[in-house]
C-alpha positions in Angstrom: -17.9 89.3 -126.6 -15.6 92.3 -126.6 -12.5 90.2 -125.7 -12.6 88.0 -128.9 -13.1 91.1 -131.1 -10.2 92.9 -129.5 -8.0 89.8 -129.9 -8.9 89.4 -133.5 -8.2 93.1 -134.3 -4.9 93.0 -132.5 -3.9 89.8 -134.3 -4.9 91.2 -137.6 -2.9 94.4 -137.0 0.2 92.3 -136.1 -0.2 90.1 -139.2 -0.7 93.1 -141.4 2.4 94.9 -140.1 4.5 91.8 -140.6 3.3 91.4 -144.2 4.2 95.0 -144.9 7.7 94.6 -143.4 8.7 91.7 -145.6 8.2 93.5 -149.0 10.0 96.6 -147.8 13.0 94.6 -146.8 13.0 92.8 -150.1 12.8 96.0 -152.1 15.7 97.6 -150.2 18.0 94.7 -151.2 17.2 94.6 -154.9 17.7 97.1 -157.7 17.0 97.4 -161.4 18.2 100.5 -163.1 18.4 101.3 -166.8 19.5 104.4 -168.6 20.1 105.7 -172.1 23.6 106.8 -172.7 24.2 109.8 -174.8 26.8 110.4 -177.6 29.9 112.4 -177.0 30.8 115.2 -179.4 33.3 113.1 -181.4 30.8 110.3 -182.0 27.4 112.1 -182.4 25.5 109.1 -184.0 26.2 106.8 -181.0 23.2 105.4 -179.2 23.0 102.9 -176.4 21.9 101.8 -172.9 23.4 100.8 -169.6 21.7 98.5 -167.1 22.4 97.5 -163.5 20.7 94.8 -161.5 21.4 93.7 -158.0 19.8 91.2 -155.6 21.1 89.5 -152.6 24.4 87.7 -153.5 24.5 88.9 -157.2 25.1 92.1 -159.2 25.1 92.5 -163.0 26.1 95.5 -165.1 25.6 95.8 -168.9 26.5 98.4 -171.5 25.6 98.3 -175.2 26.4 101.0 -177.8 25.5 101.1 -181.5 26.6 103.2 -184.5 30.4 102.9 -183.9 31.4 101.5 -187.3 34.3 103.9 -187.5 35.8 102.2 -184.4 35.3 98.6 -185.8 38.0 96.2 -184.4 39.2 98.6 -181.7 38.7 98.1 -178.0 37.0 100.8 -175.9 37.0 101.3 -172.1 33.9 101.3 -169.9 34.1 103.3 -166.7 31.7 103.7 -163.8 32.3 106.7 -161.5 35.7 107.1 -163.0 36.8 103.5 -162.2 37.6 101.1 -165.1 35.1 98.3 -165.3 36.3 96.6 -168.5 37.2 96.7 -172.2 34.9 95.8 -175.1 35.8 95.3 -178.7 33.8 97.1 -181.3 32.2 94.6 -183.8 32.5 94.9 -187.5 28.9 96.3 -187.5 29.8 99.0 -185.0 28.3 97.5 -181.8 29.9 97.1 -178.4 28.5 95.0 -175.6 30.0 94.6 -172.1 28.5 92.4 -169.4 29.9 91.9 -165.9 28.3 89.5 -163.4 29.5 88.7 -159.9 28.1 85.1 -160.3 30.9 84.6 -162.9 33.5 86.0 -160.5 33.7 89.3 -162.3 34.1 92.7 -160.6 30.8 94.7 -160.7 30.8 98.1 -159.1 28.1 99.2 -156.7 25.8 101.5 -158.7 23.0 103.7 -157.4 21.1 106.8 -158.5 23.7 109.4 -159.5 26.4 106.9 -160.7 28.1 108.0 -163.9 28.9 105.7 -166.8 31.4 106.6 -169.6 32.7 104.8 -172.6 36.0 106.1 -174.0 38.5 105.3 -176.7 41.4 103.3 -175.3 44.4 105.4 -176.5 43.3 109.0 -176.1 40.4 108.6 -173.8 38.0 110.4 -176.1 34.4 110.3 -174.8 32.2 108.0 -177.0 29.1 108.1 -174.8 28.0 108.7 -171.2 25.1 108.7 -168.9 24.0 108.9 -165.3 21.8 106.4 -163.4 
């Protein structure tokens, strides 16, 4: 009677270990980070967010800022870790939105905890807003 019990316990332990290994691997390859970005001194009313999502084979990065009516019609530059990610035009209502997705063939930087995001004016590079993941 002891042999079947030992076999059942050993099999259960192996199945349990395998079940735990799969989620750990899946979690390591996916990421969903979201932060608030904070206004720079020249644009104190600015609010917004940045989001980064990754999964096997795809990455997406988004930035949205509000309360930039004084820059309506102008383009602003979005940077991650000092590298240019893209330009976004400020709407007539003072909103910018920039989305980059590798599924669309767009360049999306690798982002992790500690990565810095900054949105600056095109000409002078004046800080509009920034944040850190």
